[in-house]
C-alpha positions as CSV (number, residue, x, y, z in Angstrom):
1,X,64.7,121.8,127.6
2,X,67.8,123.7,126.7
3,X,71.3,122.3,127.0
4,X,72.1,124.4,130.0
5,X,68.9,123.8,131.8
6,X,69.5,122.2,135.2
7,X,66.6,119.8,134.9
8,X,67.8,118.3,131.6
9,X,68.8,114.7,131.8
10,X,72.0,113.3,130.3
11,X,70.0,112.0,127.4
12,X,68.5,115.4,126.7
13,X,71.9,117.2,127.0
14,X,73.4,114.6,124.6
15,X,70.6,114.9,122.0
16,X,70.9,118.7,122.2
17,X,74.6,118.7,121.8
18,X,74.6,116.3,118.9
19,X,71.8,118.1,117.1
20,X,73.4,121.5,117.6
21,X,76.6,120.1,116.3
22,X,74.9,118.8,113.2
23,X,73.1,122.1,112.7
24,X,76.3,124.1,113.0
25,X,78.5,121.9,110.8
26,X,75.9,121.4,108.1
27,X,74.9,125.1,108.0
28,X,78.6,126.2,107.9
29,X,79.6,123.7,105.2
30,X,76.6,124.5,103.1
31,X,77.3,128.3,103.5
32,X,81.0,128.0,102.6
33,X,80.3,125.8,99.6
34,X,77.6,128.1,98.2
35,X,79.7,131.2,98.8
36,X,82.8,129.6,97.2
37,X,80.8,128.4,94.2
38,X,79.2,131.8,93.8
39,X,82.5,133.6,93.9
40,X,84.0,131.2,91.5
41,X,81.1,131.6,89.1
42,X,81.4,135.4,89.1
43,X,85.2,135.6,89.1
44,X,86.1,132.8,86.6
45,X,82.8,131.9,84.9
46,X,83.2,128.3,86.1
47,X,82.0,126.5,89.2
48,X,82.7,123.4,91.3
49,X,81.0,120.4,89.8
50,X,80.2,118.8,93.1
51,X,79.1,122.0,94.8
52,X,75.4,121.3,94.2
53,X,75.5,117.7,95.5
54,X,77.0,118.4,99.0
55,X,74.3,120.9,100.1
56,X,71.6,118.5,98.8
57,X,73.2,115.7,101.0
58,X,73.6,118.0,104.0
59,X,70.3,119.8,104.0
60,X,68.2,116.8,105.2
61,X,70.7,116.5,108.2
62,X,70.2,120.1,108.9
63,X,66.4,119.8,108.8
64,X,66.2,116.6,110.9
65,X,68.5,118.1,113.6
66,X,66.2,121.1,113.7
67,X,63.1,118.9,113.9
68,X,64.5,116.9,116.9
69,X,65.6,120.1,118.7
70,X,62.2,121.7,118.1
71,X,60.4,118.6,119.5
72,X,62.7,118.5,122.5
73,X,62.0,122.1,123.3
74,X,58.2,121.8,122.7
75,X,58.4,124.2,119.8
76,X,56.0,122.3,117.5
77,X,52.4,123.3,117.3
78,X,50.3,121.6,120.0
79,X,46.6,121.5,120.7
80,X,46.0,121.6,124.4
81,X,42.3,122.3,124.9
82,X,41.5,118.7,125.6
83,X,44.1,118.4,128.3
84,X,42.9,121.6,129.9
85,X,39.3,120.3,129.9
86,X,39.8,117.1,131.8
87,X,40.8,116.4,135.3
88,X,44.5,116.0,136.2
89,X,44.2,112.3,136.7
90,X,42.5,111.8,133.3
91,X,45.0,114.2,131.7
92,X,47.9,112.2,133.1
93,X,46.5,109.0,131.5
94,X,45.7,110.7,128.2
95,X,49.2,112.4,128.1
96,X,51.0,109.1,128.8
97,X,49.0,107.1,126.2
98,X,49.4,109.9,123.7
99,X,53.2,110.0,124.2
100,X,53.4,106.2,123.9
101,X,51.5,106.3,120.6
102,X,53.8,109.0,119.3
103,X,56.9,107.0,120.4
104,X,55.5,103.9,118.7
105,X,54.8,105.8,115.5
106,X,58.3,107.3,115.5
107,X,59.9,103.9,116.2
108,X,57.8,102.4,113.3
109,X,59.2,105.1,111.0
110,X,62.7,104.5,112.2
111,X,62.4,100.7,111.6
112,X,60.8,101.2,108.2
113,X,63.6,103.6,107.2
114,X,66.2,101.0,108.4
115,X,64.6,98.4,106.1
116,X,64.8,100.8,103.1
117,X,68.5,101.6,103.6
118,X,69.7,98.6,101.6
119,X,67.5,99.6,98.6
120,X,68.5,103.3,98.6
121,X,72.1,102.5,99.2
122,X,72.4,101.4,95.5
123,X,71.3,104.9,94.3
124,X,74.4,107.0,93.8
125,X,74.8,110.8,93.4
126,X,75.8,111.7,89.9
127,X,79.2,113.3,90.5
128,X,80.5,112.2,94.0
129,X,78.9,108.7,93.7
130,X,77.8,108.9,97.3
131,X,75.0,106.4,98.3
132,X,71.5,107.6,98.7
133,X,71.4,105.9,102.1
134,X,73.3,108.9,103.6
135,X,70.2,111.1,103.6
136,X,67.9,108.2,104.6
137,X,70.2,107.5,107.6
138,X,69.5,111.0,108.9
139,X,65.7,110.3,108.8
140,X,66.2,107.0,110.6
141,X,68.4,108.6,113.3
142,X,66.0,111.5,113.7
143,X,63.0,109.3,114.0
144,X,64.8,107.1,116.5
145,X,65.7,110.2,118.6
146,X,62.2,111.4,118.4
147,X,60.9,108.0,119.6
148,X,63.3,108.0,122.6
149,X,62.3,111.6,123.5
150,X,58.6,110.7,123.2
151,X,59.1,107.7,125.4
152,X,60.8,109.9,127.9
153,X,57.9,112.3,127.8
154,X,55.5,109.4,128.4
155,X,57.5,108.4,131.5
156,X,57.6,112.0,132.7
157,X,53.9,112.5,132.3
158,X,53.1,109.2,134.1
159,X,55.5,109.9,137.0
160,X,54.7,113.6,137.4
161,X,53.1,114.6,140.6
162,X,49.4,115.5,140.0
163,X,48.8,119.2,140.0
164,X,45.7,121.0,141.0
165,X,44.8,124.0,138.8
166,X,44.8,127.3,140.5
167,X,41.4,128.7,139.5
168,X,41.9,132.0,141.3
169,X,45.0,133.0,139.3
170,X,44.5,135.2,136.3
171,X,46.6,134.1,133.3
172,X,49.3,136.6,132.4
173,X,48.4,138.8,129.4
174,X,51.4,139.2,127.1
175,X,52.3,142.8,126.5
176,X,54.0,144.4,123.5
177,X,57.8,144.4,123.9
178,X,58.6,147.2,121.6
């Protein structure tokens, strides 16, 4: 669901807003640093010593925010033939159980990452001396958000009104848009 979609819950709107903010800030900062460093390199022959570390620290945040947004909008690859082959009642149960398993796996990854933070905190970047836990924190937060969104999807699939497939309707055939 998009940020402006009327059916989006407060949770979804919040996650979308935070992830979009992280995407914009990280992309902008990475772009400005890389452009400034390139200009300095060509204009003066020198570069900012720390200019390689900051993009390396921000890139995982950019990726994780994109992963969460893609999952929220259903943009990841999905295999749906099983769900289309079973009755709506069975499909509801399978969908709910599948989402619960996914939520549990994401939560497990978030907890595992939490447990590793103390270890990776001791690793420091060479120039800025920033802890390695900065990038691991984005993984933990991303997995936590994915777990919450998967649990919400499980709830929605369980509470959704059963639908009866319309066997008379022909599926729309996409046409070229050029």
